[in-house]
DSSP file (Angstrom, degrees, kcal/mol; ACC not computed):
  #  RESIDUE AA STRUCTURE BP1 BP2  ACC     N-H-->O    O-->H-N    N-H-->O    O-->H-N    TCO  KAPPA ALPHA  PHI   PSI    X-CA   Y-CA   Z-CA
    1    1 A X     >        0   0    0      0, 0.0     4,-2.2     0, 0.0     5,-0.2   0.000 360.0 360.0 360.0 -18.6  -27.0   12.5    6.2
    2    2 A X  H  >  +     0   0    0      1,-0.2     4,-2.3     2,-0.2     5,-0.2   0.852 360.0  52.9 -64.3 -34.0  -30.7   11.4    6.3
    3    3 A X  H  > S+     0   0    0      2,-0.2     4,-2.2     1,-0.2    -1,-0.2   0.873 109.6  49.5 -67.9 -35.0  -30.4   10.3    9.9
    4    4 A X  H  > S+     0   0    0      2,-0.2     4,-2.2     1,-0.2    -2,-0.2   0.867 109.1  52.5 -68.8 -36.6  -29.0   13.7   10.8
    5    5 A X  H  X S+     0   0    0     -4,-2.2     4,-2.2     2,-0.2    -2,-0.2   0.928 110.6  46.9 -63.5 -45.4  -31.8   15.3    9.0
    6    6 A X  H  X S+     0   0    0     -4,-2.3     4,-2.6     1,-0.2     5,-0.2   0.906 111.1  52.3 -62.1 -42.0  -34.4   13.3   10.9
    7    7 A X  H  X S+     0   0    0     -4,-2.2     4,-2.2     1,-0.2    -1,-0.2   0.885 109.6  50.0 -61.9 -39.0  -32.5   14.1   14.2
    8    8 A X  H  X S+     0   0    0     -4,-2.2     4,-2.2     2,-0.2    -2,-0.2   0.909 112.1  46.0 -66.2 -43.4  -32.7   17.8   13.4
    9    9 A X  H  X S+     0   0    0     -4,-2.2     4,-2.4     2,-0.2     5,-0.2   0.916 113.7  48.7 -67.1 -42.9  -36.4   17.8   12.6
   10   10 A X  H  X S+     0   0    0     -4,-2.6     4,-2.6     1,-0.2    -2,-0.2   0.897 110.7  51.6 -64.0 -39.8  -37.2   15.7   15.7
   11   11 A X  H  X S+     0   0    0     -4,-2.2     4,-2.5    -5,-0.2     5,-0.2   0.915 109.4  51.1 -61.1 -43.0  -35.1   18.1   17.8
   12   12 A X  H  X S+     0   0    0     -4,-2.2     4,-2.3     1,-0.2    -2,-0.2   0.945 114.4  41.5 -60.0 -49.7  -37.0   21.1   16.4
   13   13 A X  H  X S+     0   0    0     -4,-2.4     4,-2.5     2,-0.2    -1,-0.2   0.842 112.8  54.6 -71.3 -31.9  -40.4   19.6   17.2
   14   14 A X  H  X S+     0   0    0     -4,-2.6     4,-2.2    -5,-0.2     5,-0.2   0.934 111.2  44.6 -63.6 -45.7  -39.2   18.4   20.6
   15   15 A X  H  X S+     0   0    0     -4,-2.5     4,-2.7     1,-0.2     5,-0.2   0.906 112.8  52.5 -64.3 -41.3  -38.1   21.8   21.6
   16   16 A X  H  X S+     0   0    0     -4,-2.3     4,-2.6    -5,-0.2     5,-0.2   0.931 109.5  49.1 -59.5 -46.4  -41.3   23.3   20.2
   17   17 A X  H  X S+     0   0    0     -4,-2.5     4,-2.0     2,-0.2    -2,-0.2   0.934 114.3  43.7 -60.6 -48.9  -43.4   20.9   22.2
   18   18 A X  H  X S+     0   0    0     -4,-2.2     4,-2.3     1,-0.2    -1,-0.2   0.919 114.8  49.3 -64.2 -43.9  -41.6   21.6   25.5
   19   19 A X  H  X S+     0   0    0     -4,-2.7     4,-2.6     1,-0.2    -2,-0.2   0.884 110.2  51.0 -65.2 -38.3  -41.5   25.4   24.9
   20   20 A X  H  X S+     0   0    0     -4,-2.6     4,-2.4    -5,-0.2    -1,-0.2   0.892 109.7  50.8 -65.9 -38.2  -45.2   25.5   24.1
   21   21 A X  H  X S+     0   0    0     -4,-2.0     4,-2.2    -5,-0.2    -2,-0.2   0.931 111.8  46.8 -63.3 -44.6  -46.0   23.6   27.3
   22   22 A X  H  X S+     0   0    0     -4,-2.3     4,-2.4     1,-0.2    -2,-0.2   0.920 113.1  49.1 -62.3 -44.2  -43.9   26.0   29.3
   23   23 A X  H  X S+     0   0    0     -4,-2.6     4,-2.6     1,-0.2    -1,-0.2   0.885 109.3  52.7 -64.2 -38.4  -45.6   29.0   27.6
   24   24 A X  H  X S+     0   0    0     -4,-2.4     4,-1.9     2,-0.2    -1,-0.2   0.902 110.1  47.8 -63.8 -41.1  -49.1   27.5   28.2
   25   25 A X  H  X S+     0   0    0     -4,-2.2     4,-1.8     2,-0.2    -2,-0.2   0.919 111.8  50.1 -65.1 -42.7  -48.3   27.1   31.9
   26   26 A X  H  X S+     0   0    0     -4,-2.4     4,-0.8     1,-0.2     6,-0.3   0.921 111.3  48.7 -61.3 -43.9  -47.0   30.7   32.1
   27   27 A X  H  < S+     0   0    0     -4,-2.6     3,-0.3     1,-0.2    -1,-0.2   0.860 110.4  52.8 -63.5 -35.0  -50.1   32.0   30.3
   28   28 A X  H  < S+     0   0    0     -4,-1.9    -1,-0.2     1,-0.2    -2,-0.2   0.850 117.0  34.6 -70.0 -34.6  -52.3   30.0   32.7
   29   29 A X  H  < S+     0   0    0     -4,-1.8     2,-0.3    -3,-0.1    -1,-0.2   0.333 113.8  56.0-108.7   6.9  -50.8   31.3   35.9
   30   30 A X  S  < S-     0   0    0     -4,-0.8     0, 0.0    -3,-0.3     0, 0.0  -0.770  81.9-113.2-129.0 176.8  -50.0   34.9   35.0
   31   31 A X        +     0   0    0     -2,-0.3     2,-0.3     2,-0.0    -4,-0.1   0.085  62.7 139.5 -97.8  22.2  -51.7   38.0   33.7
   32   32 A X        -     0   0    0     -6,-0.3    -2,-0.1     1,-0.1     2,-0.0  -0.515  58.4-114.4 -66.3 128.7  -49.9   38.0   30.4
   33   33 A X    >   -     0   0    0     -2,-0.3     3,-1.7     1,-0.1     4,-0.1  -0.301  11.3-124.1 -68.3 149.8  -52.4   38.8   27.7
   34   34 A X  G >  S+     0   0    0      1,-0.3     3,-1.9     2,-0.2     4,-0.3   0.675 103.1  80.6 -64.5 -16.5  -53.4   36.2   25.1
   35   35 A X  G 3  S+     0   0    0      1,-0.3     4,-0.4     2,-0.1     3,-0.3   0.648  80.6  66.7 -66.9 -12.8  -52.4   38.8   22.4
   36   36 A X  G <> S+     0   0    0     -3,-1.7     4,-2.3     1,-0.2    -1,-0.3   0.604  78.3  88.5 -79.8 -11.0  -48.8   37.8   23.0
   37   37 A X  H <> S+     0   0    0     -3,-1.9     4,-2.8     1,-0.2     5,-0.2   0.908  81.9  50.3 -59.0 -49.4  -49.4   34.3   21.6
   38   38 A X  H  > S+     0   0    0     -4,-0.3     4,-2.0    -3,-0.3    -1,-0.2   0.919 113.9  45.9 -59.0 -41.7  -48.7   34.9   17.9
   39   39 A X  H  > S+     0   0    0     -4,-0.4     4,-2.4     2,-0.2    -1,-0.2   0.906 114.4  47.3 -65.7 -41.4  -45.4   36.5   18.6
   40   40 A X  H  X S+     0   0    0     -4,-2.3     4,-3.0     2,-0.2     5,-0.2   0.878 109.6  53.5 -68.5 -37.2  -44.3   33.8   21.1
   41   41 A X  H  X S+     0   0    0     -4,-2.8     4,-2.2    -5,-0.2    -1,-0.2   0.926 111.7  45.7 -62.2 -43.7  -45.4   31.1   18.6
   42   42 A X  H  X S+     0   0    0     -4,-2.0     4,-2.4    -5,-0.2    -2,-0.2   0.925 114.2  48.3 -64.2 -45.0  -43.2   32.6   15.9
   43   43 A X  H  X S+     0   0    0     -4,-2.4     4,-2.5     2,-0.2     5,-0.2   0.926 112.7  47.7 -62.2 -46.0  -40.3   33.1   18.3
   44   44 A X  H  X S+     0   0    0     -4,-3.0     4,-2.5     1,-0.2    -1,-0.2   0.906 112.2  50.5 -62.7 -41.6  -40.5   29.6   19.6
   45   45 A X  H  X S+     0   0    0     -4,-2.2     4,-2.4    -5,-0.2    -2,-0.2   0.914 111.0  48.1 -63.1 -43.0  -40.7   28.2   16.1
   46   46 A X  H  X S+     0   0    0     -4,-2.4     4,-2.3     2,-0.2    -2,-0.2   0.925 113.3  46.7 -65.2 -44.5  -37.6   30.2   15.0
   47   47 A X  H  X S+     0   0    0     -4,-2.5     4,-2.4     1,-0.2    -1,-0.2   0.902 111.8  52.6 -63.8 -39.7  -35.6   29.1   18.0
   48   48 A X  H  X S+     0   0    0     -4,-2.5     4,-2.7    -5,-0.2    -2,-0.2   0.911 109.6  47.8 -61.7 -43.4  -36.7   25.5   17.4
   49   49 A X  H  X S+     0   0    0     -4,-2.4     4,-2.9     2,-0.2     5,-0.3   0.895 109.8  53.3 -66.6 -39.6  -35.6   25.6   13.8
   50   50 A X  H  X S+     0   0    0     -4,-2.3     4,-2.2     2,-0.2    -2,-0.2   0.940 112.7  44.0 -59.4 -47.0  -32.2   27.1   14.7
   51   51 A X  H  X S+     0   0    0     -4,-2.4     4,-2.4     2,-0.2    -2,-0.2   0.924 115.4  48.3 -63.5 -44.8  -31.6   24.3   17.2
   52   52 A X  H  X S+     0   0    0     -4,-2.7     4,-2.3     2,-0.2    -2,-0.2   0.913 112.7  47.0 -63.9 -43.4  -32.8   21.6   14.9
   53   53 A X  H  X S+     0   0    0     -4,-2.9     4,-2.0     2,-0.2    -1,-0.2   0.896 112.7  49.5 -66.4 -40.1  -30.7   22.8   11.9
   54   54 A X  H  X S+     0   0    0     -4,-2.2     4,-1.0    -5,-0.3    -1,-0.2   0.897 111.3  49.9 -65.4 -39.1  -27.6   23.2   14.1
   55   55 A X  H  < S+     0   0    0     -4,-2.4     3,-0.4     1,-0.2     4,-0.4   0.909 110.8  50.5 -63.6 -41.9  -28.2   19.6   15.4
   56   56 A X  H  < S+     0   0    0     -4,-2.3     3,-0.4     1,-0.2    -2,-0.2   0.888 117.0  37.9 -62.4 -41.0  -28.6   18.3   11.9
   57   57 A X  H >< S+     0   0    0     -4,-2.0     3,-0.9     1,-0.2    -1,-0.2   0.444  85.1  95.2 -98.8   0.0  -25.4   19.9   10.5
   58   58 A X  T 3< S+     0   0    0     -4,-1.0    -1,-0.2    -3,-0.4    61,-0.2   0.855  95.1  39.6 -59.3 -33.3  -23.0   19.5   13.5
   59   59 A X  T 3  S+     0   0    0     -3,-0.4    -1,-0.3    -4,-0.4    -2,-0.1   0.518  97.6 101.5 -93.3  -6.0  -21.6   16.3   12.0
   60   60 A X    <   -     0   0    0     -3,-0.9     3,-0.1     1,-0.1     4,-0.1  -0.355  55.1-158.9 -77.3 158.3  -21.6   17.6    8.3
   61   61 A X  S    S+     0   0    0      1,-0.3     2,-0.3    -2,-0.1    -1,-0.1   0.650  72.4  13.7-108.7 -22.1  -18.5   18.8    6.6
   62   62 A X  S    S+     0   0    0      1,-0.1    -1,-0.3     2,-0.0     0, 0.0  -0.940 106.9  34.2-145.5 167.1  -20.1   20.9    3.8
   63   63 A X     >  +     0   0    0     -2,-0.3     4,-2.1    -3,-0.1     5,-0.2   0.826  54.7 157.0  58.2  41.6  -23.4   22.5    2.8
   64   64 A X  H  > S+     0   0    0      1,-0.2     4,-2.6     2,-0.2     5,-0.2   0.878  72.7  56.3 -61.5 -37.8  -24.7   23.4    6.3
   65   65 A X  H  > S+     0   0    0     46,-0.2     4,-2.0     2,-0.2    -1,-0.2   0.877 108.0  48.2 -62.1 -37.5  -26.9   26.1    4.8
   66   66 A X  H  > S+     0   0    0      2,-0.2     4,-2.0    -3,-0.2    -2,-0.2   0.943 114.4  43.2 -69.5 -48.7  -28.6   23.6    2.5
   67   67 A X  H  X S+     0   0    0     -4,-2.1     4,-1.9     1,-0.2    -2,-0.2   0.883 115.2  50.2 -66.6 -37.7  -29.3   20.9    5.2
   68   68 A X  H  X S+     0   0    0     -4,-2.6     4,-2.2    -5,-0.2    40,-0.3   0.901 109.1  51.8 -64.8 -40.9  -30.4   23.5    7.6
   69   69 A X  H  X S+     0   0    0     -4,-2.0     4,-2.3    38,-0.3    -2,-0.2   0.866 107.2  53.2 -62.6 -36.6  -32.7   25.0    5.0
   70   70 A X  H  X S+     0   0    0     -4,-2.0     4,-2.7     2,-0.2     5,-0.2   0.893 106.1  53.1 -66.0 -39.3  -34.2   21.6    4.4
   71   71 A X  H  X S+     0   0    0     -4,-1.9     4,-2.5     1,-0.2    -2,-0.2   0.937 111.2  46.8 -59.1 -46.0  -34.9   21.2    8.2
   72   72 A X  H  X S+     0   0    0     -4,-2.2     4,-2.4    32,-0.2    32,-0.2   0.880 112.0  50.7 -62.9 -38.4  -36.7   24.5    8.1
   73   73 A X  H  X S+     0   0    0     -4,-2.3     4,-2.7     2,-0.2    -2,-0.2   0.910 111.6  46.5 -67.0 -43.0  -38.6   23.5    5.0
   74   74 A X  H  X S+     0   0    0     -4,-2.7     4,-2.6     2,-0.2     5,-0.2   0.921 112.0  51.5 -64.8 -43.3  -39.7   20.2    6.5
   75   75 A X  H  X S+     0   0    0     -4,-2.5     4,-2.0    -5,-0.2    -2,-0.2   0.940 114.2  43.4 -57.1 -48.9  -40.7   21.9    9.7
   76   76 A X  H  X S+     0   0    0     -4,-2.4     4,-2.7     1,-0.2    -2,-0.2   0.885 112.4  53.7 -65.5 -39.5  -42.8   24.4    7.7
   77   77 A X  H  X S+     0   0    0     -4,-2.7     4,-2.7     2,-0.2    -2,-0.2   0.904 109.1  47.2 -63.3 -42.7  -44.3   21.7    5.5
   78   78 A X  H  X S+     0   0    0     -4,-2.6     4,-2.7     2,-0.2     5,-0.2   0.925 113.2  48.6 -65.3 -44.0  -45.5   19.6    8.5
   79   79 A X  H  X S+     0   0    0     -4,-2.0     4,-2.4    -5,-0.2    -2,-0.2   0.921 112.8  49.2 -60.3 -43.8  -47.0   22.7   10.1
   80   80 A X  H  X S+     0   0    0     -4,-2.7     4,-2.3     2,-0.2    -2,-0.2   0.929 112.4  46.6 -62.3 -46.9  -48.7   23.6    6.8
   81   81 A X  H  X S+     0   0    0     -4,-2.7     4,-1.6     2,-0.2    -2,-0.2   0.922 113.0  48.7 -63.9 -44.5  -50.1   20.0    6.3
   82   82 A X  H  X S+     0   0    0     -4,-2.7     4,-2.5     1,-0.2     5,-0.3   0.916 112.0  49.8 -61.5 -42.1  -51.4   19.8    9.9
   83   83 A X  H  X S+     0   0    0     -4,-2.4     4,-2.4    -5,-0.2    -1,-0.2   0.895 107.7  53.5 -63.4 -40.3  -53.0   23.2    9.6
   84   84 A X  H  < S+     0   0    0     -4,-2.3    -1,-0.2     1,-0.2     6,-0.2   0.823 116.6  38.7 -67.3 -29.6  -54.7   22.3    6.3
   85   85 A X  H  < S+     0   0    0     -4,-1.6    -2,-0.2    -5,-0.2    -1,-0.2   0.828 124.6  35.8 -86.3 -33.7  -56.2   19.1    7.9
   86   86 A X  H  < S+     0   0    0     -4,-2.5     2,-0.6    -5,-0.2    -3,-0.2   0.709  99.5  77.8 -97.7 -22.1  -57.1   20.5   11.3
   87   87 A X  S >< S-     0   0    0     -4,-2.4     3,-1.1    -5,-0.3     2,-0.2  -0.800  75.5-132.8 -97.7 123.0  -58.2   24.1   10.8
   88   88 A X  T 3  S+     0   0    0     -2,-0.6    -2,-0.1     1,-0.3    -3,-0.1  -0.517  91.6  15.2 -70.8 135.4  -61.7   24.6    9.4
   89   89 A X  T 3  S-     0   0    0     -2,-0.2    -1,-0.3     1,-0.2     2,-0.1   0.807  87.5-176.7  71.5  30.0  -61.8   27.1    6.5
   90   90 A X    <   +     0   0    0     -3,-1.1     2,-0.3    -6,-0.2    -1,-0.2  -0.361   4.1 175.4 -62.9 134.0  -58.0   26.8    6.0
   91   91 A X        -     0   0    0     -2,-0.1     2,-0.7     2,-0.0    -1,-0.0  -0.899  31.6-123.6-134.2 166.4  -56.7   29.2    3.3
   92   92 A X        -     0   0    0     -2,-0.3     2,-0.0     4,-0.0    -2,-0.0  -0.804  30.8-175.0-115.4  89.8  -53.2   30.0    2.0
   93   93 A X    >>  -     0   0    0     -2,-0.7     3,-1.4     1,-0.1     4,-0.7  -0.318  42.1-103.9 -75.5 167.9  -52.6   33.7    2.2
   94   94 A X  H 3> S+     0   0    0      1,-0.3     4,-1.6     2,-0.2     3,-0.5   0.802 118.7  68.5 -61.4 -29.3  -49.4   35.3    0.9
   95   95 A X  H 3> S+     0   0    0      1,-0.2     4,-2.2     2,-0.2    -1,-0.3   0.791  90.9  62.2 -63.4 -25.6  -48.1   35.6    4.4
   96   96 A X  H <> S+     0   0    0     -3,-1.4     4,-2.5     2,-0.2    -1,-0.2   0.900 101.6  50.8 -65.1 -40.0  -47.9   31.8    4.6
   97   97 A X  H  X S+     0   0    0     -4,-0.7     4,-2.4    -3,-0.5    -2,-0.2   0.913 110.3  49.3 -62.5 -42.5  -45.3   31.9    1.8
   98   98 A X  H  X S+     0   0    0     -4,-1.6     4,-2.3     2,-0.2    -2,-0.2   0.886 110.4  51.1 -63.6 -38.6  -43.3   34.5    3.6
   99   99 A X  H  X S+     0   0    0     -4,-2.2     4,-2.2     2,-0.2    -2,-0.2   0.926 110.3  48.3 -65.1 -44.5  -43.5   32.4    6.8
  100  100 A X  H  X S+     0   0    0     -4,-2.5     4,-2.3     1,-0.2    -2,-0.2   0.922 112.4  49.0 -61.8 -44.4  -42.2   29.3    4.9
  101  101 A X  H  X S+     0   0    0     -4,-2.4     4,-2.5     1,-0.2    -1,-0.2   0.880 110.3  50.8 -63.6 -37.5  -39.4   31.3    3.4
  102  102 A X  H  X S+     0   0    0     -4,-2.3     4,-2.5     2,-0.2    -1,-0.2   0.873 109.3  51.1 -69.2 -34.9  -38.4   32.7    6.8
  103  103 A X  H  X S+     0   0    0     -4,-2.2     4,-2.4     2,-0.2    -2,-0.2   0.909 111.3  47.5 -66.1 -41.2  -38.4   29.2    8.2
  104  104 A X  H  X S+     0   0    0     -4,-2.3     4,-2.2   -32,-0.2   -32,-0.2   0.925 113.7  47.9 -64.8 -43.6  -36.1   28.0    5.4
  105  105 A X  H  X S+     0   0    0     -4,-2.5     4,-2.2     2,-0.2    -2,-0.2   0.895 111.3  50.2 -63.2 -40.5  -33.8   31.0    5.9
  106  106 A X  H  X S+     0   0    0     -4,-2.5     4,-2.6     1,-0.2    -1,-0.2   0.910 110.2  50.6 -63.5 -41.9  -33.7   30.5    9.6
  107  107 A X  H  X S+     0   0    0     -4,-2.4     4,-2.5     2,-0.2   -38,-0.3   0.890 108.1  52.7 -61.9 -39.4  -32.8   26.8    9.0
  108  108 A X  H  X S+     0   0    0     -4,-2.2     4,-2.1   -40,-0.3    -2,-0.2   0.913 110.3  47.4 -63.0 -42.4  -30.0   27.9    6.7
  109  109 A X  H  X S+     0   0    0     -4,-2.2     4,-2.3     2,-0.2    -2,-0.2   0.929 112.6  49.4 -64.1 -44.2  -28.6   30.2    9.3
  110  110 A X  H  X S+     0   0    0     -4,-2.6     4,-2.8     1,-0.2    -2,-0.2   0.871 109.6  52.7 -61.5 -36.5  -28.9   27.4   11.9
  111  111 A X  H  X S+     0   0    0     -4,-2.5     4,-2.4     2,-0.2   -46,-0.2   0.885 108.3  49.6 -66.1 -38.8  -27.1   25.1    9.5
  112  112 A X  H  X S+     0   0    0     -4,-2.1     4,-1.1   -48,-0.2    -2,-0.2   0.914 113.3  46.7 -65.0 -42.6  -24.3   27.5    9.1
  113  113 A X  H  < S+     0   0    0     -4,-2.3     3,-0.4     1,-0.2    -2,-0.2   0.931 112.9  50.1 -63.6 -45.2  -23.9   27.8   12.8
  114  114 A X  H >< S+     0   0    0     -4,-2.8     3,-1.4     1,-0.2    -2,-0.2   0.889 107.1  52.1 -62.9 -41.0  -24.1   24.1   13.3
  115  115 A X  H 3< S+     0   0    0     -4,-2.4     3,-0.3     1,-0.3    -1,-0.2   0.773 109.6  51.5 -68.5 -23.8  -21.4   23.3   10.7
  116  116 A X  T 3< S+     0   0    0     -4,-1.1    -1,-0.3    -3,-0.4    -2,-0.2   0.360  89.2  82.7 -92.8   5.7  -19.1   25.7   12.4
  117  117 A X    <   +     0   0    0     -3,-1.4    -1,-0.2    -4,-0.2    -2,-0.1  -0.158  62.9 162.6 -98.2  38.1  -19.7   24.1   15.9
  118  118 A X              0   0    0     -3,-0.3   -59,-0.1     1,-0.2    -3,-0.0  -0.260 360.0 360.0 -59.8 143.5  -17.1   21.4   15.3
  119  119 A X              0   0    0    -61,-0.2    -1,-0.2     0, 0.0    -2,-0.0   0.468 360.0 360.0 -77.7 360.0  -15.9   19.7   18.4
């Protein structure tokens, strides 16, 4: 299952990367205000985790929620670690815990969807 887990995480980050590039181009060539960025970043992250978790669990036979939740946890962990190294004055507010929990929950939902997408 570890190869499927890796495939799910890579799918999540691949989708995130492409979606962020598309959003950056849209922001560059339109009059959409920059204030939409936090909401779009959250939306793109959630969709990415759903796709990644579903990809991870499509071949599984049980515990899709668990494997999907792990995909969400890894996604959140990598984002957290990168932020702690790259952002000056990084702190951990309570909202970070809620974000991590929402990523794990989103992954669990994606895992449930993926396990039920049998071919």
